N, C-alpha and C positions, 0 to 999 in steps of 0.2 A: 736436535729439536729446539725449536724456540720456548722460552720459559713462559709461562702464565703469569699473570700479575701477581697472583698469591704466591707462586713459587718464588718469583724474584723477590717478592717481600720477605718469605721465609729466609731466602739464602742471605739477603742482606742484613737482616736481625741476626742470624747466626754468627756471621763473620763479625758484624757489629759488636756482639757479645764478647767474642774473643779479644777485639781491640780494646772494649771498655775493661775487661778484666786486666790487660796488660797495664793499660792507665792507672788503675786503682792499686795495683801491685807496686807500680814505680813511685807512686805518691806516698803509700805507707813505708817503702824502703827509704825514700828520702827523708820522711819526717821522722823516722827513728835512726838516722844517721848523723854525722857530724855537721850536715849541710840543712837541718831542719830549721835553723833560725833565719836562713837565706830564703828557705821555701815559704815560710810564712811572711817574711819581710816582702817578697815579691807580691805575693797576694793581697797584703795588705796596703800596696801602693795606690794612692788616689789618682785617678785618671779624671780629668775635666773635660766634657763637652758642651759645647753652646758658647753664646755670646756672653761677655763679661757681665751683662745687665741681669742676666739669669742663667747662671752656669749649672750644669748638672755634673755634682761631683760624686763619685761613688769609687770605692775601691776595685782593684783588679777583680778579686773574687765576686763582689757584688755586681759588676758588668756581667761576669758569667751567670750567675744565677737569676739576675732579674733581666739581663738583655738577651745573652746567648739563648738561654733556657725559653724565651719567647717563640724561638724557631722551632723548638721541640713541641711547645704546645701549639704551635699553629698546625704543625704535623699530626699531632694528637686529634685536633679538631677535625681536620681534614678526614682521618681515617674513621672518627666517630661518624661523620657526616655521610661518607660513602657507605658504611656500614648499615646506617639506618635506613639509608634510601634503596641500595641494591645488593647489600651484603647479607651477611650471617644475621644481623639484627633486623631485617627489612620485613619479617613477619612475625607474628607474637608465637607461632610454633616454632621456629628457627631460634628466636631470641630467648625463649623461656629458659632453657637450661644455662646457657653462660651468665644470663642476668640474675636467676636464682642463685647459681654458684657463687657469683661476683659479691652478691648482698652478703651472703653466708661469709665471704672471705673477708667481709669489711666488718661486720658487726663483732663476729667471734674474737678477732684479734684485739679489736678495740676493748671488749670486755677482760680479755685476759690481761692487759696492759693496766687498766684500770684497778683490777684487783690486786695486782702487783706493786705498782709504781707507789712512791710516796706522795703526799698530797702537794709538795711543792712543785712534782712532775708531771701533774696530771694533764698539763697544756699538751704534752705529747701524745696524747690518747691516739691521734691518726697516724703515727709513724709507722707502727708495723700493718696497716691496712693497704699499704701499697704493693704492687707488683712490678718488676722491671720486666718489660716486656723482650727486651732485647736479650738479658741474660736468660730468661727462661726459655725462649725459642731456641737459643743457643744450645743451652745444655740439653734440651729435647732432642735436638738434631744429632748431637754427639753420643747422647745416651741410647736413644732409640731411633736408629736411622730408618729403620723398615716399618716405623709406626704407621698405621692407617692415617689417611690424609683427614679423616673425620676427628681425629684426635689433635691433630696440629691446627685445625680451624677451630675446635673447641678452645684450646688455649689461648689461641690468639684473640678469639671474640671475648673470652673471659679478661684478658688483659687490657682490651680496648674498653669493656664495661668498667672495669676497675679504674681506669684512666678517667672515665666519666665521673666517678664517685670523687676521685682526687680533686678533679675539678671544683666541683660543688663543695667540697669540704675546705679547700683553701680559699674560696670565695666567701663561703660563710663565717668559718671559724678563724681565719688566720688573715684577717683584714685589720691593718692599723687604724687608728683614728682617721675618720674620713674628712677629705676637704671637699665640701660639697660643691664649690666652684669649680675645680678641677673635675669632679666627678660628672659636673653639668656638661662641661666642654668634652668628656670623653663621650656622653651620650649623644650629643650632637654630632661628634665625628662618627659614631657607629650609625646613626640616622643617616649620614651622608654614603656610608658604605652600602646600606640597604638600598639607597635609592641609586647608586650605580647598578645594583644588580637588576633592580626593577627597570632602569633604563637600558637593559640587555648591553651593559658594557661587558665585553668580552676579555680586553687586554687586562693582563694581570698588573702592569705598571701603576695604575691609578689606584687599585685595591692597596697594594704594597706601600704606596706612599702614605696613604691614608691611614694604613696599619700602623706605620711608623709613629705619626701623629696620635693615634689613639693610644699606643704603648706609652708615650710621654705624658698624656692626661692621666691614664690609670695610675702611673709610678707616683705623679704627684698628688692623685687624689688618696692615697693611701691603700686603695684595692690592689692586691698584688699584681704587677705589671704583666706577668705572664698569661693572665686571664685575657689581655688584650689579644693574644694569638689563637684563643679558642674563639673569641668573637669574631675576629677577622675570619677565620676558617668558615664560619657559618654563613657569612655574606658573599663567599666566592661562588659565582656562577655554575650550576650543574647543566645549565643548558647550552646548545651548540649553535654555531652559526648555521650550519647545513645538517641535515639528518643523514642516516646511513645511506638510505636509498639515492640519495642525490650525489653523495660522495662516490657510490660505487658508479653511477651513470658517469659522472664528471671524471672519475679517474679511467675509466675505460677510453673515454675521449681523449684524455692526456696521453695514454699509453700507445693508442693508435697514431697519435700526432707525433710521438716519440719514434715510432717504427717508420712512420713515412719520411720523416726529415733526415733519416740516415744518410750519410754522404758517401759512405762505402769504405771508409778507413777505419769504422768503428770506434772512433774518438767522439766523445761528446763536446771535447774543446772546439772542434772544427764546424760543430753544426747548431747555429743560432736557433733553429728551430726545435733541436733537443734540449737545449738549454731553458727555452722558455716553456717546453712541456714539463721538464722537470720543476721548474719555479711554481708553474701553476700547480702542479701535484702536491708539491711541498705545502703551498699556501692552503689547499684544500684538505690536506691531512691535519693540518693545524686547525682547520675550521671545525673538524669533527670530532675533534677531541675537546672533552668537556674541561674549562679552565680549572676545575678542582682536582682533575686527576692529572694534567700537567704541572700543577702547582705541587702537587703530592709526590709525584715522580721525581721532580726537580729537587725537593726537601730530603727525601728518604735516604740517600747516601750522604748528604751534608750533616744529617743529624746522627746517622748512625756511625759515621767515620769522624765527624769533627766535633759537632755539638755535645754529645753524650761523652766522649772520651776526654775532652777538655774540662767538662764539668766533674767528671769522677776524678780527674787528677786534681782539680782546685780543691775538693771536698773529702776526698778518701784520705787525706794525709793525717792520719791521727797517730799521735805519740801513745804507745801502748805503756803507760804508767800506772798500773792497777793498784798501787797502794792509796793514790789519792782519789781514785774513780768511785763515783756514785754508783755502786753495784745494784742497787735496787732498780734504777733505771735502766741499766743494761741488760738486767735479767728480765725485766718486763719487756723490754723491745725484743729481745731474742725469743722469748718464749711466746710472745705474741705471734712471731712468724713461724715458729716452730710447732707449736700447738694450735694457736687459732685459726692460722691460714689453712692448713690441711683438714684439721676438723670440722671448720666452718664451711667450707666448701664442698666437702665429701658429703656432710650432713644435708647441706640446703640441696645439692643435686639428688640426694636419694629421695628427699621429701618432694621434691618436683617430680621425680619420675614415679613414685610411689602413688601420687595423687593422680597421676595421669596427665598432668600440665606439660611435661616434657617427656623426651625419650633420649636413649642413649644414641649418640651418632653411630653409623653403620660401622661394623668392625671392632667397635669400641667397648671393652667390659670394665668393671668396676676398679680392678685392680689398676688398669691404664689410667682411669679418670682419677684414682686416689694418686697416681704417681704425679699426674698433672697439678694435682692439689698442693703436693709438696712443692712442685716447680714454682708455683704461685707464692711459695714462701719466700722467693729471692726477692727481696724489696729493694735493695741496694740504691740504686740511683733515685728513684721517686720517694724512698724512705729517707734518703740523706737529704733531699730537698725539702721534704716537710720538717724533718728535725731542724734544718737550720731556720725555717720559718718559726718553729714552736720556742726553741731555746736560744737562738742567736749565737752569741760567743760564750754564753753561760757554762759552767762545769756540766750541766747535764746534756749539753750538745755532745762532749768528749764521750760520755757514759752512752749516749744514744748510739754514736759512730761505732762504738766497740760491739754494742748489741746487735746493730744492722749487720756488720761485717761478720761476726759469729754466726749469728742467725741465718742469714744468706747463704753462708758457705756450707753449714750442716744442712740446711733444706735442700741445696742442689745435690748433695752427696746423697741423701736419703732418696730423694726424687729419682735420680739415676739408677740406684740400686732397683728401687720398686718398678721402674719402667723397664729395666733390663730383664728382669725376672718375670714381668708380664708379657714382654717379647718372647722370651724363651718358653713360657708356659703354652702361648698361643702357637708357637712354631712346633711343640710337641717335642722338644728337647730340653 
C-alpha cells in the first residue's frame, strides 16, 4: 500500500533521526580521540566563495551553519506554510493544543535556564526551548510503534510550532549589528520573490536563484542568513497550473491515447504515440502538484539524510573535559530540557483542555501526551544551532553542548519509558 504524505514524512524523520544520532556519536568519538585536533582544524578551514572584489569567506563549520542550514530552514518554512494552510494548524480548533503546548514548552525551559544560569550566560536563554523533530519522531517510532496516529500528528505539529517560535527568536534576539544597506537589498529581493508569486510563476528555478541572492544579502546584513530560507518558503506558490478536475479529465484522455497507440509488442519504446501520451501525462502531473509540495518533497530526504547529519557532525564534537567546564550553564541547559520542556508542555496542554480551548486527539491519553512532552525535551540539533548563535566559540558553548547532549539523551530515555508504559497500559497488559 502506498504511504500517505504524512506517513512518508514520519518514516523519513524516523530514519533521519537514526542517521543524525550516528553522526553525533561519530563527532563526539573523534573529538575525544587523538584525532580531535584534526577534526577542529578541518572545520576551522576558511573557504572563499565569490569574486576577489567582494569575496565571502567563512570557515567550513560556518558554511554548514549559515549556508547548509538555510536548506533546513527552507524546509521548516515549507512545512509551516503547508500546516497553516491545509494541515493540523489550519483551523483554530486543530491548532489550539499544539500551539498551547509549544508555547508552554518555550516559556518554561527559558525560565528554568534564567533561574539557574550565571549572569554572563543569560544570552543562552533560548537554547533549551528548541525541539529536534527528527530525533523526537524517531524515538517515538522506536518506543511506541503502535501509538495512535493522533499522538504522532500532535508531536509533529508541536515540533513545527516550536520551529516557528525558534525562527522568531533567532530573528529578534540573535541578530548581529544590522547593515541597513544590505538589509534593504534583502527586502528588495524578497519583494521580487513575492512578485514572482503574484505573477503566477510556477517554476521553482527563479525562486531558488533569487533565494540564493536573498541569503547573501541576509548574511551581509547581520540578520542570521538561515532566516532567508523561511522567507523564501513563504513565497513559494501553493496554486497549481491546472486543478484536480482538469487533471482527471486530461489524464483519462492521455490514458486512452496510450491504450489506442499500442503497437502489439507491449513496448513503449516502439510506440511514438505512447511516448507522447506519457510525456503529456507527466507534464499534467507536474502541473497539478503545488510548487510548495514539489519543493518540500524534494528537500525532505536531503535535509534528513545530508543537511542535519552534516550539521550534527560539525557541531556535536565536544571534548568532555569537565574540570574546566562552566557547570552552571551545562546544568541550566540540561534542566531546561529535562524539567522545563515536559512540565511546560504538559501544563499548558492541560490548561488548554481544561478551559475547553482544545481537546486531546482521538485515542490519546494524558500519559501518552506527557511522554511526548519528554520527547520534546530532545533539543539536540536546534539547541546546538541556537547555542552557536548565543555563545560562538566561547567556553559557554562547550558547557551548553554538554548540557544539550546530556539533557536530550535523558529526555529521550524517560520519554521512551513513559510511552512504553502508556502503550502497555492502553493495551491492557
